[in-house]
VOPAGU-2260 file (C-alpha; in pm, 1 decimal, decimal comma):
REM VOPAGU-2260
SITE   aa  ch    i         X         Y         Z
SITE  MET   A    0     139,5   -2314,3    1722,8
SITE  SER   A    1     242,1   -1999,0    1534,8
SITE  ILE   A    2     117,0   -1920,0    1184,0
SITE  SER   A    3     393,4   -1911,3     924,7
SITE  ILE   A    4     368,3   -1652,0     646,9
SITE  ALA   A    5     660,3   -1587,8     410,4
SITE  PHE   A    6     658,1   -1207,7     415,6
SITE  ASP   A    7     865,7    -991,8     180,1
SITE  ASN   A    8     773,7    -634,2     266,0
SITE  SER   A    9     876,1    -396,8     -12,4
SITE  TYR   A   10     648,4    -105,9      88,1
SITE  ALA   A   11     793,7    -111,1     438,5
SITE  ARG   A   12    1135,7     -46,9     284,7
SITE  LEU   A   13    1021,5     291,7     152,6
SITE  PRO   A   14    1106,1     605,5     357,0
SITE  ASP   A   15     929,6     656,9     689,3
SITE  GLY   A   16     714,0     941,2     555,4
SITE  PHE   A   17     510,7     687,7     357,1
SITE  PHE   A   18     358,1     528,1     667,4
SITE  SER   A   19     353,0     494,2    1042,7
SITE  ARG   A   20     476,4     169,9    1191,3
SITE  LEU   A   21     243,6      25,6    1454,9
SITE  ALA   A   22      97,6    -306,9    1557,3
SITE  PRO   A   23    -276,1    -377,0    1536,1
SITE  SER   A   24    -466,9    -336,9    1862,8
SITE  PRO   A   25    -553,4    -667,7    2033,8
SITE  VAL   A   26    -913,0    -777,1    2092,2
SITE  SER   A   27   -1064,7    -975,4    2377,2
SITE  ALA   A   28   -1205,4   -1290,4    2217,0
SITE  PRO   A   29   -1106,1   -1353,9    1853,3
SITE  ALA   A   30   -1317,3   -1613,7    1672,9
SITE  LEU   A   31   -1284,8   -1708,5    1306,9
SITE  LEU   A   32   -1614,5   -1642,9    1126,2
SITE  ALA   A   33   -1501,7   -1703,8     767,4
SITE  PHE   A   34   -1172,7   -1808,5     613,8
SITE  ASN   A   35   -1078,4   -1830,2     247,7
SITE  ALA   A   36    -870,7   -2148,8     248,8
SITE  THR   A   37    -827,5   -2147,9    -129,3
SITE  LEU   A   38    -681,9   -1798,1    -124,4
SITE  ALA   A   39    -467,4   -1885,8     176,0
SITE  THR   A   40    -315,0   -2173,8     -19,9
SITE  GLU   A   41    -237,6   -1935,6    -308,4
SITE  LEU   A   42     -56,7   -1714,6     -58,0
SITE  GLY   A   43     133,2   -2002,7      99,4
SITE  ILE   A   44     -39,9   -1969,8     438,1
SITE  ASP   A   45     -73,2   -2278,0     657,9
SITE  THR   A   46    -440,8   -2335,2     741,1
SITE  SER   A   47    -407,7   -2617,6     993,1
SITE  ASP   A   48    -450,9   -2408,2    1311,1
SITE  PRO   A   49    -787,8   -2224,6    1317,9
SITE  ALA   A   50    -722,6   -2076,5    1662,2
SITE  GLY   A   51    -387,2   -1943,5    1547,7
SITE  LEU   A   52    -544,8   -1798,9    1234,9
SITE  ALA   A   53    -803,9   -1617,5    1446,8
SITE  GLU   A   54    -529,4   -1468,3    1665,4
SITE  VAL   A   55    -330,6   -1344,0    1366,0
SITE  PHE   A   56    -621,9   -1208,7    1164,7
SITE  ALA   A   57    -778,1   -1037,7    1465,4
SITE  GLY   A   58    -450,1    -856,7    1524,5
SITE  ASN   A   59    -364,9   -1023,3    1857,3
SITE  THR   A   60     -54,9   -1198,7    1722,5
SITE  VAL   A   61     189,2   -1044,0    1477,8
SITE  PRO   A   62     349,1   -1329,9    1285,7
SITE  ALA   A   63     722,4   -1349,7    1230,5
SITE  GLY   A   64     837,4   -1149,9     930,2
SITE  ALA   A   65     545,4    -906,6     937,6
SITE  ASP   A   66     621,1    -534,4     948,0
SITE  PRO   A   67     282,6    -380,4    1031,2
SITE  LEU   A   68     218,9     -23,3     924,8
SITE  ALA   A   69     -57,7     223,7     842,5
SITE  GLN   A   70     -16,5     393,5     505,4
SITE  ALA   A   71     -30,1     769,2     455,9
SITE  TYR   A   72    -225,7     917,3     165,3
SITE  ALA   A   73    -441,5    1212,4      70,9
SITE  GLY   A   74    -749,0    1220,4    -152,7
SITE  HIS   A   75   -1028,5    1406,8    -320,8
SITE  GLN   A   76   -1347,6    1308,0    -141,2
SITE  PHE   A   77   -1663,5    1409,7    -330,3
SITE  GLY   A   78   -1449,7    1660,8    -518,4
SITE  GLY   A   79   -1293,5    1828,4    -214,7
SITE  PHE   A   80    -925,5    1775,3    -141,0
SITE  SER   A   81    -815,0    1635,8     194,7
SITE  PRO   A   82    -436,0    1660,7     219,0
SITE  GLN   A   83    -414,1    1416,9     511,1
SITE  LEU   A   84    -613,4    1092,9     514,4
SITE  GLY   A   85    -434,2     759,9     553,4
SITE  ASP   A   86    -528,4     422,9     700,0
SITE  GLY   A   87    -751,5     523,6     988,2
SITE  ARG   A   88    -857,4     170,3    1075,7
SITE  ALA   A   89    -631,9     -53,0     870,1
SITE  VAL   A   90    -288,7    -203,4     914,9
SITE  LEU   A   91     -80,3    -357,4     638,3
SITE  LEU   A   92      74,4    -667,1     795,5
SITE  GLY   A   93     305,2    -717,9     500,4
SITE  GLU   A   94     344,3    -863,7     153,6
SITE  VAL   A   95     389,9   -1212,7      14,9
SITE  LEU   A   96     471,3   -1357,3    -323,1
SITE  ASP   A   97     189,0   -1591,8    -418,7
SITE  GLN   A   98     219,2   -1921,9    -602,7
SITE  SER   A   99     233,8   -1742,5    -938,3
SITE  GLY   A  100     505,3   -1504,6    -819,2
SITE  GLN   A  101     271,2   -1206,2    -787,4
SITE  ARG   A  102     321,3    -970,5    -494,6
SITE  ARG   A  103      14,4    -940,0    -267,8
SITE  ASP   A  104     -62,2    -721,0      32,8
SITE  ILE   A  105    -218,4    -872,0     344,7
SITE  ALA   A  106    -396,9    -604,3     547,4
SITE  LEU   A  107    -628,7    -594,5     846,3
SITE  LYS   A  108    -931,7    -366,0     833,1
SITE  GLY   A  109   -1092,7    -266,4    1162,0
SITE  SER   A  110    -779,0    -338,1    1363,0
SITE  GLY   A  111    -778,0     -27,7    1583,1
SITE  ARG   A  112    -672,8     334,4    1590,5
SITE  THR   A  113    -377,5     467,3    1391,5
SITE  PRO   A  114    -217,9     812,9    1362,7
SITE  TYR   A  115    -458,7     873,1    1072,6
SITE  SER   A  116    -781,7     784,5    1256,3
SITE  ARG   A  117    -877,9    1146,2    1322,2
SITE  MET   A  118   -1189,6    1113,1    1542,5
SITE  GLY   A  119   -1260,8     748,4    1453,7
SITE  ASP   A  120   -1224,3     445,3    1678,8
SITE  GLY   A  121   -1036,2     243,8    1416,6
SITE  ARG   A  122   -1277,4     -44,9    1449,7
SITE  ALA   A  123   -1532,7    -213,8    1225,3
SITE  TRP   A  124   -1856,9    -378,8    1314,0
SITE  LEU   A  125   -1973,6    -714,2    1186,6
SITE  GLY   A  126   -2209,3    -593,1     911,3
SITE  PRO   A  127   -1960,3    -407,1     688,1
SITE  VAL   A  128   -1701,0    -682,7     738,5
SITE  LEU   A  129   -1935,7    -953,9     612,2
SITE  ARG   A  130   -2060,7    -723,3     337,4
SITE  GLU   A  131   -1709,9    -659,4     202,4
SITE  TYR   A  132   -1618,6   -1025,9     234,4
SITE  LEU   A  133   -1924,3   -1127,5      32,9
SITE  LEU   A  134   -1909,8    -853,8    -231,9
SITE  SER   A  135   -1536,8    -875,7    -298,0
SITE  GLU   A  136   -1550,9   -1253,5    -339,0
SITE  ALA   A  137   -1857,3   -1218,6    -564,1
SITE  MET   A  138   -1667,3    -970,4    -780,7
SITE  HIS   A  139   -1372,6   -1208,4    -804,0
SITE  ALA   A  140   -1604,7   -1488,7    -915,4
SITE  LEU   A  141   -1747,3   -1254,3   -1180,1
SITE  GLY   A  142   -1394,6   -1214,4   -1317,7
SITE  ILE   A  143   -1360,9    -847,8   -1222,0
SITE  PRO   A  144   -1032,0    -718,6   -1073,8
SITE  THR   A  145   -1080,4    -672,4    -701,1
SITE  THR   A  146    -929,4    -693,9    -359,9
SITE  ARG   A  147    -997,7   -1031,3    -199,5
SITE  ALA   A  148   -1127,2   -1138,8     140,3
SITE  LEU   A  149    -902,5   -1378,7     331,4
SITE  ALA   A  150   -1067,3   -1383,1     673,6
SITE  ALA   A  151   -1342,4   -1238,3     889,3
SITE  VAL   A  152   -1286,6   -1256,8    1263,8
SITE  ALA   A  153   -1523,2   -1165,5    1545,8
SITE  THR   A  154   -1348,7    -963,1    1815,4
SITE  GLY   A  155   -1575,5   -1025,3    2112,4
SITE  ASP   A  156   -1578,3    -648,7    2170,4
SITE  PRO   A  157   -1869,2    -413,6    2102,1
SITE  VAL   A  158   -1834,3    -125,9    1857,3
SITE  LEU   A  159   -2031,4     189,2    1936,2
SITE  ARG   A  160   -2219,9     346,1    1648,0
SITE  GLU   A  161   -2506,6     594,4    1631,2
SITE  HIS   A  162   -2767,8     324,8    1701,2
SITE  GLY   A  163   -2579,7     175,1    1995,1
SITE  PRO   A  164   -2333,7    -111,8    2047,3
SITE  LEU   A  165   -2276,0    -359,8    1763,3
SITE  PRO   A  166   -2060,5    -673,6    1745,7
SITE  GLY   A  167   -1703,9    -598,2    1637,7
SITE  ALA   A  168   -1511,7    -775,2    1363,7
SITE  VAL   A  169   -1191,9    -751,0    1158,9
SITE  LEU   A  170   -1160,1    -818,5     785,9
SITE  THR   A  171    -837,4    -939,6     628,7
SITE  ARG   A  172    -805,3    -791,3     280,6
SITE  VAL   A  173    -564,5    -907,6      10,6
SITE  ALA   A  174    -466,2    -672,1    -271,4
SITE  SER   A  175    -205,9    -643,3    -544,4
SITE  SER   A  176    -118,4    -328,3    -354,0
SITE  HIS   A  177    -290,0     -52,2    -160,7
SITE  ILE   A  178    -127,4     227,4    -365,1
SITE  ARG   A  179    -391,1     483,6    -454,5
SITE  VAL   A  180    -422,5     798,1    -660,0
SITE  GLY   A  181    -438,7     965,1    -319,1
SITE  THR   A  182     -94,9     826,4    -232,6
SITE  PHE   A  183      54,1    1025,0    -520,7
SITE  GLU   A  184    -153,6    1328,9    -426,2
SITE  PHE   A  185     -14,5    1312,5     -72,6
SITE  PHE   A  186     342,6    1378,0    -182,8
SITE  ALA   A  187     256,9    1605,8    -475,3
SITE  ALA   A  188      60,8    1836,5    -244,0
SITE  ARG   A  189     368,8    1860,9     -19,3
SITE  ARG   A  190     597,7    1919,6    -317,6
SITE  ASP   A  191     806,8    1632,7    -186,2
SITE  LEU   A  192     978,1    1540,1    -511,2
SITE  ALA   A  193    1209,8    1283,5    -352,9
SITE  SER   A  194     920,7    1085,0    -203,2
SITE  LEU   A  195     710,1    1127,9    -518,5
SITE  THR   A  196     997,1     984,5    -721,9
SITE  ALA   A  197    1039,1     694,4    -479,0
SITE  LEU   A  198     665,6     620,7    -499,7
SITE  TYR   A  199     672,1     628,9    -879,2
SITE  ASP   A  200     972,5     396,2    -891,1
SITE  HIS   A  201     806,1     154,3    -648,7
SITE  THR   A  202     472,8     158,1    -833,1
SITE  ARG   A  203     632,4     120,6   -1173,3
SITE  ALA   A  204     844,5    -176,2   -1059,8
SITE  ARG   A  205     547,5    -340,0    -890,0
SITE  HIS   A  206     271,7    -288,1   -1145,8
SITE  TYR   A  207     406,5    -142,4   -1470,3
SITE  PRO   A  208     764,8    -259,5   -1526,2
SITE  ASP   A  209     735,7    -197,7   -1901,2
SITE  ALA   A  210     657,0     172,8   -1855,8
SITE  LYS   A  211     952,7     385,3   -1960,2
SITE  ASP   A  212     838,2     704,2   -1786,0
SITE  PRO   A  213     547,4     851,4   -1587,2
SITE  ALA   A  214     352,1     920,3   -1908,7
SITE  GLU   A  215     360,0     552,7   -2007,2
SITE  MET   A  216     259,3     450,6   -1655,5
SITE  LEU   A  217     -31,7     695,4   -1664,7
SITE  GLU   A  218    -141,5     549,3   -1998,6
SITE  ALA   A  219    -132,9     198,8   -1851,2
SITE  VAL   A  220    -333,9     304,8   -1544,6
SITE  ILE   A  221    -590,5     466,0   -1775,5
SITE  ASP   A  222    -620,3     138,4   -1965,6
SITE  ARG   A  223    -678,5     -64,3   -1649,3
SITE  GLN   A  224    -923,2     176,2   -1492,1
SITE  ALA   A  225   -1122,6     219,5   -1814,4
SITE  ALA   A  226   -1160,8    -158,3   -1834,5
SITE  LEU   A  227   -1248,8    -183,0   -1464,8
SITE  VAL   A  228   -1525,5      77,7   -1474,1
SITE  ALA   A  229   -1667,0     -80,5   -1791,1
SITE  ASP   A  230   -1673,6    -410,3   -1599,6
SITE  TRP   A  231   -1870,5    -242,0   -1322,1
SITE  LEU   A  232   -2121,4     -97,7   -1566,7
SITE  SER   A  233   -2169,2    -434,8   -1734,8
SITE  ILE   A  234   -2294,9    -595,3   -1413,1
SITE  GLY   A  235   -2488,9    -299,1   -1274,5
SITE  PHE   A  236   -2236,3    -229,4    -999,4
SITE  ILE   A  237   -2223,1     109,4    -826,1
SITE  HIS   A  238   -1913,6     171,5    -617,2
SITE  GLY   A  239   -2071,3     449,1    -415,6
SITE  VAL   A  240   -1757,4     627,6    -297,0
SITE  MET   A  241   -1526,7     676,7    -596,3
SITE  ASN   A  242   -1290,9     913,6    -419,0
SITE  THR   A  243    -930,8     930,7    -536,0
SITE  ASP   A  244    -820,2     748,4    -221,1
SITE  ASN   A  245   -1036,9     457,8    -340,6
SITE  THR   A  246    -888,1     451,4    -691,7
SITE  THR   A  247    -600,9     205,6    -707,7
SITE  LEU   A  248    -292,7     216,5    -928,6
SITE  SER   A  249    -325,3    -161,0    -972,2
SITE  GLY   A  250    -667,6    -128,9   -1136,5
SITE  GLU   A  251    -848,8    -331,4    -869,3
SITE  THR   A  252   -1183,5    -255,6    -709,2
SITE  ILE   A  253   -1124,1    -146,8    -349,9
SITE  ASP   A  254   -1347,3     -46,8     -58,5
SITE  TYR   A  255   -1697,1    -195,6     -63,0
SITE  GLY   A  256   -1843,3      33,5     204,2
SITE  PRO   A  257   -2161,6     166,4      35,9
SITE  ALA   A  258   -2122,0     -38,6    -283,9
SITE  ALA   A  259   -2431,3    -199,6    -434,2
SITE  PHE   A  260   -2568,4    -382,1    -737,7
SITE  MET   A  261   -2867,6    -235,8    -918,3
SITE  ASP   A  262   -3200,3    -414,7    -917,4
SITE  VAL   A  263   -3425,4    -199,9   -1139,6
SITE  TYR   A  264   -3220,9     -42,4   -1417,9
SITE  HIS   A  265   -3190,9     333,9   -1415,2
SITE  PRO   A  266   -2873,2     521,1   -1511,4
SITE  ILE   A  267   -2894,7     777,3   -1229,9
SITE  THR   A  268   -2923,9     514,8    -956,6
SITE  VAL   A  269   -2745,9     601,6    -630,8
SITE  TYR   A  270   -2745,3     399,8    -307,8
SITE  SER   A  271   -2474,0     560,7     -94,5
SITE  PHE   A  272   -2631,7     762,2     187,5
SITE  ILE   A  273   -2352,3    1020,4     177,7
SITE  ASP   A  274   -2378,3    1077,9    -199,0
SITE  ARG   A  275   -2658,7    1334,0    -173,0
SITE  GLN   A  276   -2586,7    1493,2    -512,9
SITE  GLY   A  277   -2547,8    1171,3    -712,7
SITE  ARG   A  278   -2184,2    1240,2    -793,3
SITE  TYR   A  279   -2106,1     867,7    -802,2
SITE  SER   A  280   -2426,6     744,3    -964,0
SITE  TYR   A  281   -2419,9     446,8   -1200,0
SITE  GLN   A  282   -2394,0     656,6   -1515,8
SITE  ASN   A  283   -2144,6     906,4   -1372,9
SITE  GLN   A  284   -1878,3     647,2   -1299,7
SITE  SER   A  285   -1724,5     669,3   -1647,2
SITE  GLN   A  286   -1679,3    1045,3   -1608,1
SITE  ILE   A  287   -1561,3    1031,9   -1248,9
SITE  ILE   A  288   -1282,2     786,2   -1322,5
SITE  ALA   A  289   -1143,8    1031,2   -1579,2
SITE  TRP   A  290   -1168,5    1310,5   -1319,3
SITE  ASN   A  291    -983,5    1094,2   -1066,8
SITE  LEU   A  292    -706,1    1009,7   -1309,4
SITE  ALA   A  293    -672,2    1378,0   -1393,7
SITE  GLN   A  294    -565,4    1417,1   -1029,5
SITE  LEU   A  295    -309,2    1140,1   -1078,8
SITE  ALA   A  296    -186,0    1312,6   -1394,0
SITE  SER   A  297    -143,1    1638,8   -1203,6
SITE  ALA   A  298      57,6    1459,6    -936,1
SITE  LEU   A  299     286,8    1305,7   -1198,7
SITE  VAL   A  300     367,2    1633,2   -1378,4
SITE  PRO   A  301     660,9    1720,5   -1147,1
SITE  LEU   A  302     829,9    1394,1   -1249,6
SITE  MET   A  303     837,9    1491,4   -1616,7
SITE  PRO   A  304    1133,2    1682,4   -1766,3
SITE  ASP   A  305     913,4    1949,3   -1929,0
SITE  ALA   A  306     616,6    2043,3   -1713,0
SITE  ASP   A  307     434,9    2247,6   -1979,2
SITE  ALA   A  308     464,4    1971,2   -2237,0
SITE  ALA   A  309     353,5    1715,6   -1978,4
SITE  VAL   A  310      41,3    1914,3   -1893,8
SITE  GLN   A  311     -52,3    1928,8   -2260,9
SITE  GLN   A  312      17,6    1558,2   -2314,4
SITE  PHE   A  313    -164,6    1446,6   -1999,4
SITE  THR   A  314    -464,3    1668,7   -2074,9
SITE  THR   A  315    -505,8    1501,6   -2413,1
SITE  MET   A  316    -484,5    1158,1   -2250,6
SITE  ILE   A  317    -742,5    1238,9   -1983,8
SITE  HIS   A  318    -985,5    1399,8   -2228,2
SITE  ALA   A  319    -974,7    1079,8   -2433,8
SITE  MET   A  320   -1054,6     858,0   -2138,6
SITE  PRO   A  321   -1438,4     873,6   -2133,7
SITE  ALA   A  322   -1442,2     754,8   -2494,9
SITE  ARG   A  323   -1219,2     463,6   -2392,4
SITE  VAL   A  324   -1454,7     369,3   -2113,0
SITE  GLU   A  325   -1745,2     386,8   -2356,2
SITE  ALA   A  326   -1566,8     163,3   -2607,8
SITE  GLU   A  327   -1499,5     -89,8   -2330,6
SITE  ARG   A  328   -1860,1     -63,6   -2213,4
SITE  GLN   A  329   -1996,5    -128,0   -2560,9
SITE  LEU   A  330   -1767,4    -430,5   -2597,5
SITE  ARG   A  331   -1899,5    -583,4   -2275,8
SITE  PHE   A  332   -2263,1    -513,1   -2353,3
SITE  ARG   A  333   -2226,9    -662,7   -2701,5
SITE  ARG   A  334   -2099,4    -977,2   -2534,9
SITE  LYS   A  335   -2397,5    -972,3   -2299,2
SITE  LEU   A  336   -2613,3    -988,3   -2611,7
SITE  GLY   A  337   -2406,3   -1274,5   -2751,9
SITE  LEU   A  338   -2227,7   -1059,5   -3009,3
SITE  ALA   A  339   -1863,9   -1162,1   -3045,0
SITE  THR   A  340   -1823,2    -958,6   -3362,1
SITE  ARG   A  341   -1891,0    -591,1   -3418,5
SITE  GLN   A  342   -2131,7    -453,6   -3677,8
SITE  GLU   A  343   -2285,3    -118,9   -3752,7
SITE  GLY   A  344   -2599,6     -78,7   -3549,2
SITE  ASP   A  345   -2475,0    -276,1   -3247,1
SITE  THR   A  346   -2445,5      35,0   -3030,6
SITE  ALA   A  347   -2807,3     124,5   -3101,3
SITE  LEU   A  348   -2912,1    -235,3   -3028,2
SITE  VAL   A  349   -2750,3    -218,3   -2684,4
SITE  ASP   A  350   -2870,3     129,8   -2598,0
SITE  ASP   A  351   -3225,7      70,1   -2721,1
SITE  LEU   A  352   -3258,8    -228,7   -2488,3
SITE  LEU   A  353   -3129,5     -26,0   -2194,1
SITE  LYS   A  354   -3376,3     253,1   -2272,1
SITE  LEU   A  355   -3662,2       1,5   -2278,2
SITE  MET   A  356   -3543,5    -138,0   -1945,3
SITE  GLN   A  357   -3531,8     210,3   -1797,4
SITE  ASP   A  358   -3878,0     301,6   -1924,8
SITE  HIS   A  359   -4034,4     -21,4   -1794,3
SITE  GLY   A  360   -3846,1     -55,0   -1465,8
SITE  ALA   A  361   -3692,7    -384,8   -1572,7
SITE  ASP   A  362   -3453,1    -569,2   -1345,7
SITE  PHE   A  363   -3097,7    -531,3   -1480,0
SITE  SER   A  364   -2955,5    -875,6   -1407,7
SITE  ASN   A  365   -3272,7   -1075,9   -1471,3
SITE  THR   A  366   -3335,4    -906,9   -1805,3
SITE  PHE   A  367   -2995,3    -997,5   -1944,7
SITE  ARG   A  368   -2999,6   -1347,8   -1799,0
SITE  GLY   A  369   -3354,2   -1384,1   -1928,3
SITE  LEU   A  370   -3230,3   -1336,3   -2284,9
SITE  ILE   A  371   -3075,6   -1682,0   -2247,5
SITE  ASP   A  372   -3379,4   -1874,4   -2120,6
SITE  GLY   A  373   -3655,6   -1667,2   -2282,0
SITE  THR   A  374   -3782,0   -1499,8   -1964,3
SITE  ALA   A  375   -3659,7   -1146,2   -2038,0
SITE  ARG   A  376   -3998,8   -1056,3   -2185,0
SITE  ASP   A  377   -4149,6   -1103,4   -1837,2
SITE  GLN   A  378   -3965,8    -790,9   -1718,9
SITE  PHE   A  379   -4186,2    -566,2   -1936,8
SITE  ALA   A  380   -4546,1    -493,7   -1838,0
SITE  ASP   A  381   -4619,8    -387,5   -2196,3
SITE  PRO   A  382   -4387,5    -611,8   -2400,2
SITE  ALA   A  383   -4461,9    -466,1   -2745,6
SITE  GLY   A  384   -4147,2    -254,6   -2749,3
SITE  PHE   A  385   -3936,6    -544,4   -2626,0
SITE  ASP   A  386   -4084,2    -775,6   -2890,5
SITE  ALA   A  387   -3981,0    -535,2   -3166,2
SITE  TRP   A  388   -3632,1    -506,9   -3019,5
SITE  HIS   A  389   -3613,4    -884,7   -2979,7
SITE  ALA   A  390   -3685,7    -936,2   -3349,9
SITE  ARG   A  391   -3396,3    -701,9   -3441,2
SITE  TRP   A  392   -3168,1    -886,1   -3199,5
SITE  GLN   A  393   -3260,7   -1228,9   -3333,7
SITE  HIS   A  394   -3182,0   -1113,2   -3685,1
SITE  ARG   A  395   -2844,4    -981,6   -3569,0
SITE  LEU   A  396   -2763,6   -1310,9   -3392,2
SITE  LYS   A  397   -2768,8   -1495,4   -3725,2
SITE  ALA   A  398   -2419,3   -1359,8   -3788,7
SITE  GLU   A  399   -2283,3   -1515,8   -3465,9
SITE  ASP   A  400   -2158,5   -1870,3   -3411,9
SITE  GLU   A  401   -2209,5   -1944,5   -3039,9
SITE  PRO   A  402   -2403,9   -1658,4   -2882,8
SITE  GLN   A  403   -2552,5   -1869,5   -2603,9
SITE  ALA   A  404   -2213,4   -1970,7   -2467,1
SITE  LEU   A  405   -2095,1   -1609,9   -2470,9
SITE  MET   A  406   -2409,9   -1490,1   -2297,3
SITE  ARG   A  407   -2384,6   -1756,1   -2028,3
SITE  ALA   A  408   -2029,4   -1646,8   -1957,0
SITE  THR   A  409   -2116,3   -1277,4   -1924,4
SITE  ASN   A  410   -2463,9   -1258,8   -1768,3
SITE  PRO   A  411   -2468,9   -1383,1   -1407,8
SITE  ALA   A  412   -2772,0   -1569,5   -1281,8
SITE  VAL   A  413   -2718,3   -1438,8    -930,4
SITE  ILE   A  414   -2565,9   -1123,6    -780,8
SITE  PRO   A  415   -2536,8   -1006,1    -417,6
SITE  ARG   A  416   -2867,4    -822,8    -408,0
SITE  ASN   A  417   -2887,7    -544,4    -154,0
SITE  HIS   A  418   -3190,8    -670,0      34,2
SITE  ARG   A  419   -3045,4   -1019,2      69,8
SITE  VAL   A  420   -2716,5    -873,3     194,5
SITE  GLU   A  421   -2903,6    -669,7     456,0
SITE  GLN   A  422   -3104,4    -975,7     560,5
SITE  MET   A  423   -2781,3   -1173,6     587,6
SITE  ILE   A  424   -2627,9    -908,2     812,3
SITE  ALA   A  425   -2937,1    -894,8    1035,0
SITE  ALA   A  426   -2920,5   -1271,9    1079,9
SITE  ALA   A  427   -2546,7   -1265,3    1155,1
SITE  VAL   A  428   -2591,7   -1000,8    1424,9
SITE  GLN   A  429   -2826,1   -1250,4    1591,8
SITE  GLY   A  430   -2563,5   -1524,1    1562,2
SITE  ASP   A  431   -2704,8   -1697,6    1253,6
SITE  PHE   A  432   -2436,9   -1722,1     983,6
SITE  ALA   A  433   -2621,5   -1970,3     761,9
SITE  PRO   A  434   -2751,2   -1697,5     522,1
SITE  PHE   A  435   -2396,2   -1561,5     483,6
SITE  GLU   A  436   -2250,9   -1905,2     414,8
SITE  ARG   A  437   -2529,1   -1988,2     168,1
SITE  MET   A  438   -2490,9   -1661,5     -23,0
SITE  LEU   A  439   -2114,1   -1698,4     -35,8
SITE  ASP   A  440   -2143,1   -2050,8    -173,4
SITE  VAL   A  441   -2387,2   -1948,6    -448,1
SITE  LEU   A  442   -2204,7   -1628,3    -541,3
SITE  GLN   A  443   -1880,4   -1816,8    -595,8
SITE  ARG   A  444   -2053,4   -1973,8    -900,3
SITE  PRO   A  445   -2249,7   -1675,3   -1036,1
SITE  PHE   A  446   -2293,3   -1804,5   -1392,1
SITE  ASP   A  447   -2450,5   -2136,3   -1290,6
SITE  ASP   A  448   -2830,4   -2158,8   -1302,4
SITE  HIS   A  449   -2878,2   -2236,7    -929,7
SITE  PRO   A  450   -3239,3   -2358,7    -935,4
SITE  GLU   A  451   -3204,8   -2429,2    -562,8
SITE  ALA   A  452   -3141,3   -2057,7    -497,2
SITE  ALA   A  453   -3432,5   -1901,3    -685,1
SITE  ASP   A  454   -3498,2   -1667,3    -391,0
SITE  LEU   A  455   -3152,2   -1510,9    -427,3
SITE  LYS   A  456   -3229,2   -1418,8    -789,5
SITE  GLN   A  457   -3551,0   -1234,5    -718,0
SITE  PRO   A  458   -3558,3    -854,1    -695,3
SITE  PRO   A  459   -3689,8    -707,5    -370,9
SITE  ARG   A  460   -4054,5    -660,1    -293,9
SITE  PRO   A  461   -4148,7    -294,4    -236,3
SITE  ASP   A  462   -4107,3    -338,6     139,1
SITE  GLU   A  463   -3762,3    -496,7      90,8
SITE  VAL   A  464   -3605,4    -225,0    -128,2
SITE  VAL   A  465   -3280,7     -91,0      16,5
SITE  GLN   A  466   -3285,0     284,3     -30,8
SITE  ASN   A  467   -2944,3     364,4     118,3
SITE  THR   A  468   -2611,8     194,0     179,1
SITE  PHE   A  469   -2352,8     310,4     429,3
SITE  CYS   A  470   -1975,0     318,0     468,0
SITE  GLY   A  471   -1981,5     139,6     801,8
SITE  THR   A  472   -1726,2     358,4     976,6
């Protein structure tokens, strides 16, 4: 039985210089490890044939209507420009219109070598596949724009990494698109005005149909990315590799390689092993997103009728962006404190709590959730400072109608903690997928209390602390 997917592949209709057409590389023994049936229904995918699904989402079978391709793009990676990147281990099968009429990409990650693989093998091992599946679905449940996980498939083939052979896997990722800042940089660096114009027209039609020109599209991207990064900050999320090739025009979170959620709050927290200088630390994310969108602005200048005027206009827009991120951040943190309205002194109330948390090594998620059930005080070894802050906060809450409901909707009880994710991966490598399935089930309802999952809420013991996260390539 063949899997039927109603593809409508608009990106594949762009000029050939945007991509390389190729089929994914087959694997020896595809086996479905996880499948997002709810998402599949949204996409109009028949779920009645598990074996057929495994064949398609491993890359062994290309379904009718697909037009598989690897996208070309460039990117600034840790500040240095790479003019030629592209999908080195991913293949875009095609696009569908979901039940709401929204266009969605369906892409395989870990599906073999492409013309953009450079020295890589184009494959993924099981750990990063399960990690991205779990984290992206957790982000979706938290209400934060993100790519989605549709399937995880074991390949039956080993993947060689520095510590030896590891079990191979393929992730199927769903996105509003895979258009990146780096996609625009790719054509701008080549001074290919025709392709740059085609990319702008495609992106505008797909994501920003109300934009009248590149300046209005840039403004809309700034809005989405400012809101997205503020969302990250509000849950203690650290992307870990905020390169321009990982900054989407759709405003979705993409690429969960070294991503992590903070346990102990500290603004300079970094987990990514390759981020030796802390460029993408928790606190730097609001500045880095403005830097990334400055690269998008530069790429859009050739599309404007007056380049000098465009540079001046775009510079003003980019310089204003950190303040926009900060305004969005303050809005979200007020909500975390149950403050639906805004009053003078609210910024200090938020920032004073964060400073106390930093000074006392308080757990980020458990402190904010503890404000609901009265356990936040337990995060402070010497609670005198917290008690004084708490009295100020209680006085401020008198002006609010339903602070508890707002706090319950914005402070998750459970997040994908790094040590539990690593334990889950270790179990899966040994063939035990119960920890993965349990975490996925709990994380799909992050704002519920989950008394049965108290262990998933606890920060790591000293011997469980994850010091570094890795890209998985």
